[in-house]
C-alpha positions, 0 to 999 in steps of 0.5 A: 500500500502506498500513501499520499498525505495531503495537508492544506491550509486556509481551506477547511471548507474544502477538506471534505472535497479532498477526502472525496477525491482521496476515496475516488483515487483509491477506488480506481487504484486500490493500492493507493491511500490518500490521507487528508488533513487541514492546517487545523489538524496540526494543532488538533490532532498532531499525533495522528498527522505525525503517524501518517507522515511517518509512513507516507510515500508522498507529502503534499502541502499547499497554503501553509504559512504559519511559522510553527506549523512550517517548522513542525512539518519540515522536521517530519516531512524531510525524510519522505521520498516525494515532497510537493509543496505549492504556494506556501512559506519558502522554508516549506516549499524548499522541501519540494522534491520530485525525482531529479527535480528539487527546489532546495534551500538556495537563496532564492528558493528555485534553481537558476533555470526556473528563476530565469523562466520566472523572470519572464512571467513577472514585472520584477516588482515584489508584489507581482512575483507570486502572480508570475510564479502562478503564470509560470506553473500554468504555462510551463507544461506547454513549453516544456513538452517541446524540450527533448531533454530527459532532465526536465521530465520531473520538472514537467511532471511537477507542473502537470501535477500543479495543473490538476491541483490548481484546476481544483474539484474532486475529479481533478484532485483524484486525477492528480493523485493518479498521476503521482501514483503511476509516474512515481509510486509504481502503481498502475492506473488504467486511464487518467483523464485530462484536466477539467478546466475552469477559467481563472476569472469568469462569471456564473449563474445557477440557471446557466451550465458553464461559465461566462468569460466577460460581464458583457456575455453574462449581461447579454444572457441575463437580458435574453433570459430574464431582464435588465430593468433593475439595478446591477450589483457586482459580487466578488467570489473566490474561484475555489469556492466556485469549483467546490460548489459551496452552496452559499454562492447560489443562495447569495445570487438568488437572494439578490434576485429576490431583492429585485437586484441583478447580481453580477457574480464575478469569480477570481483566483485569490492571488492573481486578483490582486 
């Protein structure tokens, strides 16, 4: 039995979704177990998390910034063979290792070739560096597949894994686990689906299947199916809440309509929306 330990911060609302993903991953790959924890688990049940890490084949973490939690995890995850850490404190991200690809504790946290590529995705301003990092993560796999160098295969896989994670949703996270299992844990998965894409920015409505890419598209649909003779109020939503289909979103949209207002529900990626 191979084990992936997945720990997420700032996403207590998504813990059940990730557990569903783990069950889905195991149903298609019986020799794989996915253990899911939130950052709150590090204080509420540290013994259980520590035991899970002690037998883990893969450590996966995202959005962990608390200094004490970072220090605690570094001490317990450093010996796990495969370590994937995204969008977290640099001290934790430096643990990242996937095959021959590793970030390490070097001054700027990334190997020089990646630093060079990252510089092409950012204005150079400090506040834009994380947005540039995300742009690189999303675009990188498409660029790297044209480079016939075996040396970058693990880097490319790192980017592909992030692609599934960033896209979010039960199916994508399960597929991410299958990619890790097949490429690095020696397990076989019959078929791994492509990433189910969701726009980084868009609009939605409970009466419409899919997403609108611009407010103009949304309002044109709204005028055709409802009316535009009421005040329009913009709502700003978090994309991961949309992907997770949290019920408050549809409730909020309906509430505005009941109040004789036209909701304009725009969702964005939290970091890129700065």
